[in-house]
C-alpha positions in Angstrom: -34.7 41.8 12.2 -35.7 42.9 8.7 -32.7 41.4 6.8 -30.4 38.5 7.3 -27.4 40.9 7.4 -28.6 42.2 10.7 -27.7 38.9 12.3 -24.0 39.2 11.3 -22.6 41.1 14.3 -24.8 39.2 16.7 -23.7 35.8 15.4 -20.1 36.8 15.2 -20.2 37.7 18.9 -21.8 34.3 19.7 -19.2 32.5 17.7 -16.4 34.4 19.5 -17.8 33.5 22.9 -18.2 29.8 21.9 -14.6 29.7 20.5 -13.1 31.3 23.6 -15.1 29.1 26.0 -14.2 25.9 24.1 -10.5 26.8 23.9 -10.5 27.6 27.6 -12.2 24.2 28.4 -9.6 22.5 26.3 -6.8 24.3 28.1 -8.2 23.5 31.6 -9.7 20.0 31.2 -8.1 16.6 30.7 -8.6 15.1 27.2 -10.3 12.1 28.8 -13.0 14.3 30.4 -13.7 16.3 27.3 -14.0 13.0 25.3 -16.5 11.5 27.8 -19.9 10.7 26.2 -22.5 13.1 27.6 -25.5 11.8 25.6 -26.4 9.5 22.7 -28.7 11.0 20.1 -30.2 9.6 16.9 -28.1 11.7 14.7 -24.8 11.7 16.6 -23.0 11.2 19.9 -22.8 14.2 22.1 -19.5 14.5 24.0 -18.7 16.5 27.1 -16.9 19.2 25.0 -20.1 19.7 23.0 -21.9 20.8 26.2 -19.6 23.8 26.6 -20.9 25.4 23.4 -24.5 24.2 23.6 -25.1 25.8 27.0 -24.4 29.2 25.4 -26.6 29.0 22.4 -30.3 29.1 23.6 -29.6 31.7 26.3 -27.8 33.9 23.8 -30.4 33.8 21.0 -33.2 34.3 23.5 -31.5 37.4 24.9 -29.9 38.9 21.8 -32.3 38.0 19.0 -35.7 36.7 20.1 -36.4 39.8 22.1 -36.4 41.6 18.7 -38.0 39.0 16.5 -39.2 35.4 17.0 -37.0 32.8 15.5 -36.9 29.0 15.1 -33.5 27.8 16.3 -32.3 24.5 14.9 -29.3 22.8 16.4 -27.7 19.5 17.3 -28.2 18.9 21.0 -31.6 20.5 21.4 -34.2 18.2 22.9 -36.3 18.0 19.7 -33.8 19.4 17.3 -35.4 22.8 17.3 -36.9 25.4 19.6 -39.1 28.5 19.0 -37.8 31.6 20.8 -38.9 33.5 22.7 -40.6 30.8 24.8 -44.3 30.7 24.1 -44.0 32.1 20.6 -45.6 30.2 17.7 -43.5 28.7 15.0 -45.6 30.3 12.3 -44.9 33.8 13.8 -41.1 33.4 13.4 -39.6 35.4 10.6 -36.3 33.5 10.5 -34.9 30.0 10.9 -31.4 29.9 12.3 -29.5 26.6 12.0 -26.3 26.0 14.1 -23.6 23.4 14.6 -21.9 24.5 17.8 -18.9 22.4 17.2 -18.3 20.7 13.8 -15.3 18.5 14.2 -15.6 17.6 17.8 -13.5 14.4 17.6 -10.5 16.1 16.1 -10.7 19.0 18.6 -11.2 17.1 21.8 -8.1 15.0 21.1 -6.3 18.2 19.9 -5.6 16.9 16.5 -7.2 19.5 14.3 -9.3 22.7 14.5 -13.1 22.5 14.7 -15.6 25.0 13.4 -18.8 26.8 14.6 -21.3 26.9 11.7 -24.4 29.0 11.4 -26.9 29.7 8.6 -29.9 32.1 8.6 -32.9 31.7 6.3 -36.3 33.3 6.1 -38.9 31.1 7.8 -40.8 29.2 5.0 -42.2 26.6 7.5 -40.9 23.0 7.8 -39.9 23.0 4.2 -37.3 25.8 4.7 -34.2 24.5 2.8 -30.5 24.9 2.7 -31.0 26.8 -0.6 -33.0 29.4 1.4 -30.1 30.4 3.6 -29.2 34.1 3.1 -26.4 34.5 5.6 -23.8 32.0 6.6 -20.9 32.3 9.0 -18.2 29.8 10.1 -15.6 30.4 12.8 -12.6 28.3 13.6 -12.0 26.8 17.0 -8.3 26.5 17.1 -6.1 24.0 18.9 -4.7 25.1 22.3 -1.2 25.4 20.7 -2.6 27.5 17.8 -2.8 31.3 18.2 -4.6 32.2 14.9 -8.2 31.5 14.1 -10.3 32.4 11.0 -13.9 33.6 10.6 -15.5 33.6 7.1 -19.0 34.8 6.2 -21.2 35.5 3.2 -24.5 37.1 2.4 -26.3 35.6 -0.6 -25.3 37.5 -3.8 -22.9 39.8 -2.0 -19.6 37.9 -1.9 -17.4 36.7 1.0 -15.4 38.4 3.7 -12.9 36.8 6.1 -10.8 37.8 9.0 -8.0 36.2 11.1 -8.0 36.6 14.9 -4.8 36.6 16.9 -5.5 35.0 20.3 -2.3 36.5 21.8 -2.8 40.2 20.7 -6.5 40.2 20.2 -6.0 41.8 16.8 -8.3 41.0 13.8 -7.0 41.4 10.3 -8.7 41.1 6.9 -8.0 37.7 5.3 -7.9 37.1 1.6 -9.5 33.8 0.7 -9.6 32.1 -2.7 -10.3 28.6 -4.0 -7.8 26.8 -6.2 -7.7 27.8 -9.8 -5.8 24.6 -10.9 -7.5 22.8 -13.8 -6.7 19.3 -12.5 -6.5 17.4 -9.3 -3.0 16.3 -10.3 -0.5 17.1 -7.5 -3.3 18.6 -5.3 -5.6 17.2 -2.6 -8.8 15.3 -3.5 -10.8 13.0 -1.2 -13.8 10.8 -0.8 -14.9 10.8 2.9 -14.1 7.5 4.7 -13.2 8.6 8.2 -15.5 6.3 10.0 -16.0 2.5 9.8 -18.7 1.1 7.4 -18.0 2.9 4.2 -14.2 2.6 3.9 -13.9 -0.2 1.3 -16.4 1.1 -1.3 -15.4 4.8 -0.7 -11.7 3.9 -1.2 -12.5 1.9 -4.4 -14.5 4.9 -5.8 -11.6 7.3 -5.0 -9.1 4.9 -6.6 -11.1 4.5 -9.8 -11.7 8.2 -10.2 -8.0 9.1 -9.8 -6.9 6.3 -12.1 -9.4 7.4 -14.8 -8.5 11.1 -14.4 -4.7 10.8 -14.1 -3.7 7.4 -15.5 -1.9 4.5 -13.8 0.3 5.1 -10.8 4.0 5.4 -11.7 6.6 3.9 -9.5 8.0 6.5 -7.1 5.5 9.2 -8.1 2.5 10.7 -6.4 -0.4 11.7 -8.7 -2.4 13.5 -6.1 -3.0 13.4 -2.3 -5.8 12.6 0.0 -6.8 14.2 3.4 -9.5 13.1 5.7 -10.7 16.1 7.7 -13.4 14.9 10.1 -15.4 18.1 9.8 -17.7 19.2 7.0 -17.0 22.8 7.9 -13.3 22.0 7.7 -13.8 20.3 4.3 -15.7 23.4 3.0 -12.9 25.6 4.3 -10.3 23.5 2.5 -12.2 24.1 -0.8 -12.7 27.8 0.0 -9.0 28.4 0.9 -7.4 26.5 -2.0 -6.2 23.6 0.2 -8.4 21.0 -1.6 -9.6 20.7 -5.2 -12.3 18.0 -4.8 -14.2 16.6 -1.9 -17.0 14.1 -1.9 -19.0 12.9 1.1 -21.1 10.0 -0.2 -21.9 8.2 3.0 -25.8 8.0 2.6 -25.4 6.3 -0.8 -23.8 3.2 0.8 -26.8 2.3 3.0 -28.3 -0.3 0.6 -25.0 -2.1 0.0 -24.3 -2.1 3.7 -27.7 -3.5 4.5 -27.3 -6.3 1.9 -24.1 -7.4 3.8 -25.9 -7.3 7.1 -24.4 -4.0 8.3 -26.0 -0.6 9.2 -25.1 2.9 8.0 -23.4 4.9 10.7 -23.0 8.7 11.1 -23.7 10.9 8.1 -23.6 14.6 7.2 -26.7 16.6 8.2 -28.0 20.0 7.2 -26.4 21.7 10.2 -23.0 20.3 9.0 -23.5 21.9 5.6 -25.3 25.1 6.6 -22.3 27.3 5.5 -22.0 25.9 1.9 -23.3 29.3 0.8 -19.9 30.8 1.6 -18.2 28.3 -0.7 -20.6 28.9 -3.5 -20.2 32.7 -3.2 -16.5 32.1 -3.7 -17.1 30.1 -6.9 -16.7 26.7 -5.4 -19.3 24.3 -7.0 -21.3 22.3 -4.4 -23.7 19.6 -5.7 -25.6 16.6 -4.5 -24.9 13.1 -5.7 -26.8 13.7 -9.0 -25.0 16.9 -9.8 -27.9 19.2 -8.7 -27.7 21.9 -6.0 -27.8 20.4 -2.5 -31.3 20.5 -1.2 -32.3 19.5 2.3 -34.8 20.9 4.8 -33.4 22.7 7.8 -33.7 20.1 10.5 -31.3 17.7 12.3 -32.5 14.5 10.7 -31.8 14.3 7.0 -28.7 12.4 5.8 -26.9 14.4 3.0 -24.4 13.4 0.3 -22.5 16.3 -1.2 -19.7 16.9 -3.6 -17.4 20.0 -3.8 -15.3 21.1 -6.8 -12.9 24.0 -6.5 -13.7 25.3 -9.9 -15.4 24.5 -13.2 -12.3 22.8 -14.7 -12.1 20.4 -11.8 -15.8 19.7 -12.1 -15.4 19.0 -15.8 -12.5 16.6 -15.1 -14.0 14.7 -12.2 -17.8 14.8 -12.2 -18.4 12.5 -15.3 -16.0 10.0 -13.8 -17.7 10.1 -10.4 -21.2 9.8 -11.7 -20.3 7.0 -14.0 -18.7 5.1 -11.1 -21.7 5.7 -8.9 -24.1 4.4 -11.6 -21.9 1.4 -12.3 -22.1 0.5 -8.6 -25.9 1.1 -8.6 -25.5 3.8 -5.9 -27.7 6.3 -7.8 
């Protein structure tokens, strides 16, 4: 494996196998069984449906990739968060680090509410400090609902743009898919959101959202909707919303609320991790602007532990409209 691009057909095959296996499990297994807790981990809860995909990953990479070049595989669900393949190889000898989220959006999928996504990023091995910014190839594949016959796959190689295709589960046909972020200059009449889909951050996240919208669009008028909010419980799904023009602004600020929660005697719950955001390269290649809470590029080492805050703007005009208001609100609340 001399270049990241060589991983593309291999990872696409893995994603297709995971997609098909998970959809089959959803078709054949009762929701209550898929939603059963299989394991509690520090970073997340592993449900029975997660096990369907995780069982495929290590065996696949060992057989299809590690026989050609040693890799460090990083994934939610692995015993220590990562494994060096093939077995017995040294971490320092690995040329690549591959970070995977086998199912991003488990909760929505296992209750058949919304598609989940398989996420993978490939970066040269720069040791333990290998970063999201080092990723050279990113791929994300949709795991559709049982009643849904179309599913998308989007990928990008750094500096070489984005490609996408749509898969028809009924016919087996794949077709090229045009994908483009919104070019609207404002969030008015579009979708914008601040993540608050789990308990613990709702009040403050809601207040921040309300203040930003009010400052950007003015006071609410009776009988009118200034803009709309959508809570997609999947970082990959949120990124796709920005890529495909569905959303204009998304902010996941959960790690910033830890201090204020602690002061009130509460603890911070689940946050976004690097494996959740490992396909943000695709969004950036499309022109979507992804930043951290300070407006800088998102930077986090490729491991399962770090909590990440991130913000996505569909284009420069949206960023110009929203970023100063958001940063001012975060500073006012002493969250930065």
